[in-house]
C-alpha positions, -999 to +999 in steps of 0.1 A: +550+510+046+545+547+061+518+573+049+533+608+048+506+635+058+516+671+054+496+692+084+490+728+090+473+733+122+474+753+155+489+740+188+486+700+193+457+697+168+478+675+144+477+649+172+437+649+173+432+650+135+456+621+128+440+601+155+405+607+141+419+602+107+431+567+117+397+561+128+382+570+095+404+551+075+410+522+097+447+526+097+468+525+126+482+558+137+521+544+135+515+542+099+514+577+094+543+598+089+534+634+101+552+665+086+542+693+104+548+728+096+565+745+124+547+768+148+563+801+132+529+820+142+492+814+151+456+827+144+433+829+116+455+853+094+486+834+099+470+799+089+451+817+055+486+835+047+508+802+051+485+777+030+505+785-005+539+777+015+527+748+036+509+730+006+544+735-015+563+721+012+543+690+017+539+682-017+576+688-023+584+664+007+561+637-012+533+638+014+505+616+002+478+641+015+478+674+032+457+686+060+450+723+067+429+730+099+418+760+117+388+767+142+358+787+132+361+807+160+325+817+169+313+819+203+275+825+205+257+800+222+232+790+198+212+771+220+202+797+242+200+825+213+182+805+189+193+806+152+218+781+132+252+802+131+270+830+145+268+854+115+303+864+118+316+830+112+294+813+087+289+775+087+302+764+055+272+736+052+245+762+051+256+782+022+278+756+002+250+750-026+249+787-032+286+794-037+316+806-018+311+831+010+337+855+018+335+854+055+335+814+057+369+801+066+361+768+049+357+786+014+386+811+019+411+781+033+396+759-004+400+792-025+435+794-013+445+756-018+430+754-054+450+790-061+481+769-052+473+735-069+487+746-105+520+754-091+524+718-079+536+702-112+572+691-108+565+656-096+554+636-124+537+607-103+517+633-081+499+656-101+488+687-081+452+686-099+442+656-078+466+657-051+443+651-018+437+683+003+418+681+033+402+713+046+393+711+082+374+740+098+359+727+131+330+743+147+333+760+169+367+743+176+386+711+178+373+707+211+338+706+201+344+671+183+362+662+217+331+670+237+309+653+214+331+622+215+330+625+251+293+623+252+289+596+228+314+573+246+306+584+280+267+593+285+264+622+308+300+636+301+307+661+274+279+675+250+265+663+221+255+699+211+288+713+214+287+729+182+262+749+193+279+761+226+303+787+237+336+777+223+352+798+254+345+770+278+355+741+257+393+732+268+381+739+302+354+716+302+373+688+284+409+692+299+399+711+333+426+736+323+421+768+300+449+757+277+461+722+267+494+708+272+509+681+248+506+656+277+469+665+279+464+655+242+481+623+246+467+615+279+433+625+277+422+630+239+440+607+221+430+575+242+391+586+240+393+589+200+409+555+198+379+538+213+355+553+185+340+523+164+323+524+132+290+531+150+304+557+173+319+575+143+282+572+129+267+591+157+297+617+158+289+624+121+253+630+127+260+653+157+290+673+143+284+687+108+317+701+103+333+665+114+307+651+088+324+673+064+357+662+072+347+626+071+331+631+034+366+645+023+383+616+039+362+593+021+365+609-014+400+609-013+404+574+003+416+557-029+442+581-035+455+578+003+455+542+002+473+536-034+491+567-042+526+556-055+560+567-044+569+602-057+601+588-076 
């Protein structure tokens, strides 16, 4: 039985997120049935503005869960400059216990998702108040996860410290080109992610706080993802 998942992402990130999801859940990728919102725009403002529409669509199409993803976009080299974050692009875990922060993309996407939940009420077997919505804000981008994964699987390559390095170099460092094509993702990124085992995942979480946040959301929603009945 396939697991339908709705994804609001940029570019080909949905392929990468599904591969990581499969490793975290121990479910073959082919068992996921992705519903990807058509690329009608891009950038932070587009994603934030589109969250409501995307979640209503995924819910109406009986997605078991939804994933909303956006790069954090900070570009300071914290290893050289010191400090813990780019002040223009807050890192959620540094302020989560003190509540929401307006500049935090993770906070803002979570708020938009919670504002939409009350409207997700027309499928009796899928209550909107408990429907899993995973908010993914990689620091500094999804390629930071890839570079860290590469360093774990192939020491001497990639970087265990990618979340603290210059985002603008990431695609070229990983793919060898400034922008990734779909073939690059399918033939470079996905085969690498598929090598991850449970021990590798633990190391990845320890070196990437944003991946750890994503993994915790997956773990918290695991029961709903694996046991949600058909909508009808």
